[in-house]
VEXDREN-2710 file (C-alpha; in Angstrom, 1 decimal):
% VEXDREN-2710
k/r/px/py/pz
1/UNK/7.6/36.1/182.1
2/UNK/7.8/33.3/184.6
3/UNK/11.0/31.4/184.8
4/UNK/9.5/28.5/186.8
5/UNK/8.0/25.2/185.7
6/UNK/5.9/25.6/182.5
7/UNK/3.6/22.5/182.8
8/UNK/2.9/20.6/179.7
9/UNK/5.0/22.8/177.4
10/UNK/8.1/22.2/179.5
11/UNK/9.5/25.6/178.7
12/UNK/11.5/25.7/181.9
13/UNK/13.7/28.6/182.7
14/UNK/15.9/27.7/185.7
15/UNK/16.9/30.4/188.2
16/UNK/20.5/29.6/188.9
17/UNK/20.8/29.2/192.7
18/UNK/24.4/28.1/192.7
19/UNK/25.4/28.2/196.3
20/UNK/27.6/25.2/196.9
21/UNK/27.7/24.3/193.2
22/UNK/30.8/24.9/191.2
23/UNK/32.8/27.8/192.4
24/UNK/31.2/29.1/195.6
25/UNK/31.3/32.7/196.6
26/UNK/33.4/32.2/199.7
27/UNK/36.0/30.4/197.6
28/UNK/35.9/33.3/195.1
29/UNK/36.4/35.8/198.0
30/UNK/39.5/33.9/199.1
31/UNK/40.9/33.7/195.5
32/UNK/40.4/37.5/195.0
33/UNK/41.6/38.6/198.4
34/UNK/38.2/40.0/199.3
35/UNK/38.0/38.3/202.8
36/UNK/38.2/40.8/205.6
37/UNK/36.4/43.7/203.8
38/UNK/33.6/45.5/205.5
39/UNK/30.2/43.7/205.5
40/UNK/28.8/46.2/203.1
41/UNK/31.4/45.0/200.6
42/UNK/31.0/41.3/201.4
43/UNK/30.2/39.6/198.0
44/UNK/28.5/36.7/199.7
45/UNK/26.0/39.0/201.4
46/UNK/25.5/41.1/198.3
47/UNK/25.0/38.0/196.2
48/UNK/22.4/36.7/198.6
49/UNK/20.7/40.1/198.5
50/UNK/20.6/39.8/194.7
51/UNK/19.1/36.4/194.9
52/UNK/16.4/37.6/197.3
53/UNK/15.6/40.5/194.9
54/UNK/15.5/38.0/191.9
55/UNK/13.1/35.8/193.9
56/UNK/10.8/38.8/194.4
57/UNK/11.0/39.7/190.8
58/UNK/12.8/43.0/191.5
59/UNK/15.1/42.8/188.5
60/UNK/16.7/46.2/188.8
61/UNK/17.9/45.6/192.4
62/UNK/19.1/42.0/191.4
63/UNK/21.0/43.4/188.5
64/UNK/22.7/46.1/190.6
65/UNK/23.7/43.5/193.3
66/UNK/25.1/41.0/190.9
67/UNK/27.1/43.8/189.2
68/UNK/28.5/44.8/192.6
69/UNK/29.6/41.2/193.3
70/UNK/31.5/41.2/190.0
71/UNK/33.2/44.6/190.8
72/UNK/34.6/42.8/193.9
73/UNK/35.3/39.4/192.3
74/UNK/35.3/39.3/188.5
75/UNK/35.6/35.5/188.7
76/UNK/32.2/34.9/190.5
77/UNK/30.6/32.7/187.9
78/UNK/27.3/32.5/189.9
79/UNK/26.9/36.3/189.6
80/UNK/27.2/36.1/185.8
81/UNK/24.7/33.2/185.7
82/UNK/22.1/35.1/187.7
83/UNK/22.7/38.2/185.6
84/UNK/21.9/36.0/182.6
85/UNK/18.6/35.1/184.3
86/UNK/17.8/38.7/185.0
87/UNK/18.1/39.5/181.2
88/UNK/16.2/36.3/180.3
89/UNK/13.3/37.6/182.4
90/UNK/13.5/40.8/180.5
91/UNK/13.7/39.0/177.2
92/UNK/17.0/40.7/176.5
93/UNK/18.4/37.7/174.9
94/UNK/21.7/39.0/173.6
95/UNK/22.7/40.4/177.0
96/UNK/21.5/37.1/178.6
97/UNK/23.8/35.1/176.3
98/UNK/26.8/37.3/177.0
99/UNK/26.4/36.8/180.8
100/UNK/25.6/33.1/180.6
101/UNK/28.6/32.4/178.4
102/UNK/30.8/34.2/180.8
103/UNK/29.4/32.0/183.6
104/UNK/30.0/28.9/181.4
105/UNK/33.7/29.8/181.0
106/UNK/34.1/30.0/184.7
107/UNK/31.8/27.0/185.6
108/UNK/31.9/24.6/182.7
109/UNK/30.9/21.7/185.0
110/UNK/27.5/23.3/185.9
111/UNK/25.0/21.9/183.3
112/UNK/22.3/24.3/184.4
113/UNK/24.2/27.2/182.9
114/UNK/24.4/25.5/179.5
115/UNK/20.7/24.7/179.8
116/UNK/19.9/28.4/180.2
117/UNK/22.1/29.2/177.2
118/UNK/20.0/26.7/175.2
119/UNK/16.8/28.3/176.4
120/UNK/18.0/31.8/175.4
121/UNK/18.6/30.5/171.9
122/UNK/15.3/28.6/172.0
123/UNK/13.3/31.7/172.9
124/UNK/14.7/33.4/169.8
125/UNK/13.7/30.4/167.6
126/UNK/17.4/29.7/167.0
127/UNK/16.8/26.0/167.2
128/UNK/20.0/24.8/165.6
129/UNK/22.0/26.8/168.2
130/UNK/19.8/25.5/171.0
131/UNK/20.2/21.9/169.9
132/UNK/24.0/22.1/170.5
133/UNK/23.5/23.4/174.0
134/UNK/20.7/21.0/175.0
135/UNK/22.5/18.0/173.5
136/UNK/25.6/18.8/175.6
137/UNK/23.4/18.8/178.8
138/UNK/21.8/15.5/177.8
139/UNK/25.3/14.0/177.2
140/UNK/26.4/15.1/180.6
141/UNK/23.1/14.1/182.3
142/UNK/21.4/11.4/180.3
143/UNK/18.4/11.4/182.7
144/UNK/17.8/15.2/182.5
145/UNK/14.1/15.2/181.6
146/UNK/13.8/18.9/181.0
147/UNK/16.9/19.1/178.7
148/UNK/15.9/16.0/176.7
149/UNK/12.3/17.3/176.2
150/UNK/13.6/20.7/175.0
151/UNK/16.1/19.0/172.8
152/UNK/13.4/16.9/171.2
153/UNK/11.3/20.0/170.7
154/UNK/14.2/21.7/168.9
155/UNK/14.7/18.7/166.6
156/UNK/10.9/18.8/165.9
157/UNK/11.0/22.5/165.0
158/UNK/14.1/22.0/162.9
159/UNK/12.3/19.2/160.9
160/UNK/14.9/16.6/162.0
161/UNK/12.3/13.9/162.4
162/UNK/14.5/10.9/163.1
163/UNK/16.4/12.8/165.8
164/UNK/13.2/14.0/167.4
165/UNK/11.9/10.5/167.6
166/UNK/15.2/9.2/169.1
167/UNK/15.2/12.0/171.7
168/UNK/11.5/12.0/172.6
169/UNK/10.8/8.3/172.4
170/UNK/12.6/7.4/175.6
171/UNK/10.4/9.9/177.5
172/UNK/7.2/7.8/177.0
173/UNK/7.0/6.6/180.6
174/UNK/7.1/10.2/181.9
175/UNK/5.3/12.1/179.2
176/UNK/2.7/9.8/177.7
177/UNK/0.0/11.8/179.5
178/UNK/1.2/15.0/177.8
179/UNK/-0.9/16.0/174.8
180/UNK/1.8/18.1/173.2
181/UNK/4.4/15.4/173.7
182/UNK/2.2/12.9/171.9
183/UNK/1.5/15.3/169.1
184/UNK/5.2/15.9/168.5
185/UNK/6.1/12.2/168.8
186/UNK/3.3/11.1/166.5
187/UNK/4.1/13.6/163.8
188/UNK/7.8/13.1/164.0
189/UNK/7.4/9.3/163.8
190/UNK/5.0/9.7/160.8
191/UNK/7.6/11.7/158.9
192/UNK/10.5/9.5/159.9
193/UNK/8.6/6.4/158.6
194/UNK/8.1/4.9/162.1
195/UNK/4.5/3.8/161.6
196/UNK/4.5/1.7/164.7
197/UNK/5.4/4.6/167.0
198/UNK/3.1/7.0/165.1
199/UNK/0.2/4.7/165.6
200/UNK/1.0/4.1/169.3
201/UNK/1.3/7.9/170.0
202/UNK/-1.8/8.7/168.0
203/UNK/-3.8/6.0/169.8
204/UNK/-2.6/7.3/173.2
205/UNK/-3.5/10.9/172.1
206/UNK/-7.0/9.8/171.4
207/UNK/-7.2/7.8/174.5
208/UNK/-6.3/10.5/177.0
209/UNK/-8.1/13.3/175.1
210/UNK/-11.2/15.2/176.3
211/UNK/-13.6/17.7/174.8
212/UNK/-11.5/20.7/175.8
213/UNK/-10.7/23.3/173.1
214/UNK/-7.0/22.7/173.6
215/UNK/-7.3/19.0/172.9
216/UNK/-9.4/19.6/169.8
217/UNK/-6.8/22.0/168.6
218/UNK/-4.1/19.3/168.8
219/UNK/-6.2/16.7/167.2
220/UNK/-7.0/19.2/164.4
221/UNK/-3.2/19.7/163.9
222/UNK/-2.8/15.9/163.7
223/UNK/-5.2/15.7/160.8
224/UNK/-3.9/18.9/159.2
225/UNK/-0.4/17.5/159.0
226/UNK/-1.9/14.5/157.1
227/UNK/-3.7/16.9/154.8
228/UNK/-7.1/15.6/155.9
229/UNK/-8.6/19.1/155.7
230/UNK/-12.2/18.3/156.4
231/UNK/-11.4/16.3/159.5
232/UNK/-9.0/19.0/160.7
233/UNK/-11.5/21.8/160.2
234/UNK/-14.2/19.9/162.1
235/UNK/-11.8/19.9/165.1
236/UNK/-10.8/23.5/164.8
237/UNK/-14.4/24.6/164.5
238/UNK/-15.2/22.7/167.7
239/UNK/-12.3/24.3/169.4
240/UNK/-13.4/27.8/168.3
241/UNK/-16.9/27.1/169.6
242/UNK/-15.5/26.2/172.9
243/UNK/-13.2/29.2/173.1
244/UNK/-13.4/31.7/170.3
245/UNK/-10.3/33.5/171.6
246/UNK/-8.2/30.4/171.9
247/UNK/-4.7/31.3/170.6
248/UNK/-3.9/29.8/167.1
249/UNK/-7.3/28.3/166.5
250/UNK/-7.9/30.8/163.7
251/UNK/-4.3/30.4/162.5
252/UNK/-5.0/26.7/161.9
253/UNK/-8.4/27.4/160.3
254/UNK/-6.4/29.6/158.0
255/UNK/-4.0/26.8/157.2
256/UNK/-6.9/24.6/156.2
257/UNK/-8.2/27.2/153.8
258/UNK/-4.6/27.6/152.4
259/UNK/-4.5/23.8/151.8
260/UNK/-7.8/24.0/150.0
261/UNK/-6.6/27.1/148.0
262/UNK/-9.3/29.3/149.6
263/UNK/-7.0/32.3/150.0
264/UNK/-9.4/35.0/150.8
265/UNK/-11.0/32.9/153.6
266/UNK/-7.5/32.1/154.8
267/UNK/-6.5/35.7/155.1
268/UNK/-9.6/36.5/157.2
269/UNK/-8.7/33.7/159.7
270/UNK/-5.0/34.8/159.9
271/UNK/-6.2/38.4/160.7
272/UNK/-8.5/37.1/163.4
273/UNK/-5.6/35.2/165.0
274/UNK/-3.4/38.3/164.7
275/UNK/-6.0/40.2/166.7
276/UNK/-5.6/37.6/169.5
277/UNK/-1.8/37.1/169.1
278/UNK/-0.5/40.5/167.7
279/UNK/3.2/39.5/168.1
280/UNK/3.0/36.3/166.2
281/UNK/4.9/36.7/162.9
282/UNK/3.5/33.6/161.3
283/UNK/0.1/35.1/160.7
284/UNK/1.6/37.8/158.5
285/UNK/3.9/35.4/156.8
286/UNK/0.9/33.2/155.8
287/UNK/-1.0/36.3/154.6
288/UNK/2.1/37.0/152.5
289/UNK/2.0/33.5/151.2
290/UNK/-1.6/33.8/150.2
291/UNK/-0.9/37.0/148.2
292/UNK/2.2/35.4/146.6
293/UNK/0.2/32.5/145.4
294/UNK/-2.3/34.8/143.8
295/UNK/0.5/36.9/142.3
296/UNK/-0.3/40.0/144.3
297/UNK/3.4/40.9/144.9
298/UNK/2.7/44.3/146.5
299/UNK/0.6/42.9/149.3
300/UNK/2.8/39.8/149.6
301/UNK/5.9/42.0/150.1
302/UNK/4.1/44.2/152.6
303/UNK/3.1/41.2/154.8
304/UNK/6.5/39.5/154.6
305/UNK/8.0/42.7/155.8
306/UNK/5.5/42.9/158.6
307/UNK/6.3/39.3/159.6
308/UNK/10.0/40.2/159.7
309/UNK/9.2/43.2/161.8
310/UNK/7.8/40.8/164.4
311/UNK/10.5/38.2/164.0
312/UNK/13.7/39.3/162.1
313/UNK/14.8/35.7/161.9
314/UNK/11.9/34.4/159.8
315/UNK/13.8/32.6/157.0
316/UNK/10.5/31.7/155.2
317/UNK/9.6/35.4/155.0
318/UNK/13.1/36.2/153.6
319/UNK/12.6/33.5/151.0
320/UNK/9.2/34.9/150.2
321/UNK/10.8/38.3/149.5
322/UNK/13.5/36.6/147.4
323/UNK/10.9/34.9/145.2
324/UNK/9.1/38.2/144.7
325/UNK/12.3/40.0/143.7
326/UNK/13.2/37.1/141.4
327/UNK/9.7/37.3/139.7
328/UNK/10.4/41.0/139.3
329/UNK/13.8/40.3/137.8
330/UNK/15.5/42.1/140.7
331/UNK/18.2/39.4/141.1
332/UNK/20.6/41.3/143.4
333/UNK/17.7/41.9/145.9
334/UNK/16.7/38.3/145.5
335/UNK/20.2/37.1/146.2
336/UNK/20.4/39.3/149.3
337/UNK/17.3/37.8/150.8
338/UNK/18.4/34.3/150.0
339/UNK/21.7/35.0/151.7
340/UNK/19.9/36.3/154.7
341/UNK/17.8/33.1/154.9
342/UNK/20.9/30.9/154.7
343/UNK/22.5/32.9/157.4
344/UNK/19.6/31.9/159.7
345/UNK/19.5/28.3/158.5
346/UNK/22.4/27.1/156.4
347/UNK/20.7/23.8/155.7
348/UNK/17.7/25.2/153.9
349/UNK/17.8/23.4/150.5
350/UNK/15.1/25.7/149.1
351/UNK/17.2/28.7/150.0
352/UNK/20.1/27.2/148.1
353/UNK/17.9/26.7/145.1
354/UNK/16.6/30.3/145.1
355/UNK/20.1/31.5/145.6
356/UNK/21.3/29.4/142.7
357/UNK/18.7/30.8/140.4
358/UNK/19.5/34.4/141.3
359/UNK/23.2/33.7/140.7
360/UNK/22.5/32.1/137.3
361/UNK/20.5/35.2/136.2
362/UNK/23.4/37.4/137.4
363/UNK/25.8/35.4/135.2
364/UNK/27.7/33.9/138.1
365/UNK/27.5/30.4/136.6
366/UNK/30.1/28.6/138.8
367/UNK/28.6/29.8/142.0
368/UNK/25.1/29.0/140.7
369/UNK/26.1/25.5/139.8
370/UNK/27.4/25.0/143.3
371/UNK/24.2/26.2/144.9
372/UNK/22.0/24.1/142.7
373/UNK/24.1/21.0/143.6
374/UNK/23.5/21.8/147.2
375/UNK/19.8/21.7/146.6
376/UNK/19.7/18.8/144.1
377/UNK/18.1/15.6/145.1
378/UNK/16.8/16.9/148.4
379/UNK/13.3/17.9/149.3
380/UNK/12.6/20.5/152.0
381/UNK/10.0/19.2/154.5
382/UNK/9.1/22.7/155.5
383/UNK/6.9/23.0/152.4
384/UNK/4.5/20.4/153.7
385/UNK/4.9/20.7/157.5
386/UNK/2.5/22.7/159.5
387/UNK/4.2/25.1/161.9
388/UNK/3.2/24.5/165.6
389/UNK/3.5/28.0/167.1
390/UNK/1.5/27.2/170.2
391/UNK/4.2/24.8/171.3
392/UNK/6.5/27.7/171.7
393/UNK/4.1/29.7/173.9
394/UNK/4.8/30.2/177.5
395/UNK/2.1/29.0/179.9
396/UNK/-0.8/31.3/180.4
END
């Protein structure tokens, strides 16, 4: 996994080269009394050796060197930060967060550490957690393009449309040539009731487009989000002709069939996409949805479980299971799945509703009333919003 610039997607992992920033290693040596030790125990030299190994992609050597620095000077925040990057490259997100948070405690003034904390949450689809970190970076550095773009993406994925518009809108001058930026801004503006900005972004999207499969995929998503299924399918078919193995083209064709209640055809498309993108949980979740809608609970449950095996934080799959158990009158199991979904996303109104129903059937009327009140009068936009998994992909 590259931690360098990610082009249009702006999924930018920053290698923390912190010499001269925050607490420098020479200062740390003096604070810990390490000055005067033999060169082989000089933390500055060991740290530089670790940086060189990290630059070469030799993660084992980099990890060893940064650990050695910390054995000499436990307050070397830069070593914690770079260990965090080592674990990010390995996709060991829990370990990465532990090291990055240690670095943040020692170097709270270094915004890049908090950016990487946000990225570690982002790569786990924990967008609400990532929002907090990216927002802090943007507050400290209002002109930080990377952090603002990522914050806008997180708002978009969290269905916080007005926040997405407010965050992404000011990036027009820098990003109006970026197809994915225009797609997110247009859809967020459409759902936030900003017709002027939606039309402006949509017009720019059409203006800069080409006949590339990637462009046709984005235009198809644009129509799909507006439930213009025939127009969307036309674009997806053109994209598939241009590149039959284009990631997510079959996923979106499946979503068109779902919208038209053509569930067997939808499953075929999701399976085709799963062959191209075997680690994407969404395909199995959608297959589960298609079986749920045709009351085939056995296959629905199997595919929701498969989705959770790919991504244990899929709240939609948890809720799918909760609805299956509720239909089977297994209310304790339904309650457990609703609780799990709310642990991932406490703001899910549909999860509160399902939880309330389960509690009511279990005779826990006071708790049920509270949950139903949490869901009352609120619609959950996830029911009508098309997921955009390709925006989370790293550059190929």
